[in-house]
C-alpha positions in Angstrom: -5.6 13.9 2.9 -1.9 14.0 3.8 -2.1 10.4 5.0 -3.4 9.2 1.7 -0.5 10.8 -0.2 2.0 9.4 2.4 0.6 5.9 1.5 0.9 6.5 -2.2 4.4 7.9 -1.9 5.4 4.9 0.1 4.0 2.7 -2.7 6.2 4.4 -5.3 9.2 4.6 -3.0 11.2 1.9 -4.9 10.9 1.7 -8.6 10.2 -1.7 -10.2 9.4 -3.3 -6.8 6.3 -5.1 -5.8 4.0 -2.8 -3.8 4.2 -5.0 -0.7 8.0 -4.4 -0.5 7.7 -0.7 -1.2 5.0 -0.1 1.4 6.8 -2.1 4.0 9.9 0.0 3.6 8.1 3.3 3.2 5.7 2.9 6.1 8.1 1.0 8.4 5.7 -1.9 8.9 6.3 -5.7 8.6 5.8 -7.1 5.1 3.3 -9.6 6.5 1.2 -6.8 7.8 1.3 -5.0 4.5 0.3 -8.2 2.6 -2.7 -8.6 5.0 -3.8 -5.0 4.3 -3.5 -5.5 0.6 -5.5 -8.7 0.7 -8.2 -7.0 2.8 -8.4 -4.3 0.1 -8.6 -7.1 -2.5 -5.3 -6.1 -4.1 -2.7 -8.7 -5.2 0.5 -8.0 -3.1 2.7 -8.9 -6.1 1.5 -6.0 -8.2 3.5 -2.8 -8.7 2.3 0.6 -7.6 2.0 2.0 -11.1 -0.7 -0.6 -12.0 -3.1 0.6 -9.2 -6.2 2.6 -10.1 -7.2 5.6 -8.0 -10.0 3.5 -6.6 -7.6 0.8 -5.5 -5.4 3.3 -3.7 -8.5 4.7 -2.0 -9.6 1.2 -1.0 -6.1 0.4 0.4 -6.1 3.7 2.3 -9.5 2.9 3.8 -8.2 -0.4 5.1 -5.0 1.1 6.2 -6.6 3.8 8.4 -9.0 1.3 9.9 -6.3 -1.2 10.7 -3.1 0.7 11.4 -4.0 4.1 12.7 
């Protein structure tokens, strides 16, 4: 469960930024890799973290754990 919250915290790391930028900074991954993860989860990389539903965060976490970890 801690991994899920780490992902969400990284998404909210920088206020008013697109989630791809926030996640790249917060997780220390290349932006291109983050964009690929978001696209696999069917999430527009240009959205902001505050617009995500809980289901979208869960989908992103599922893709993240299968791909990165």
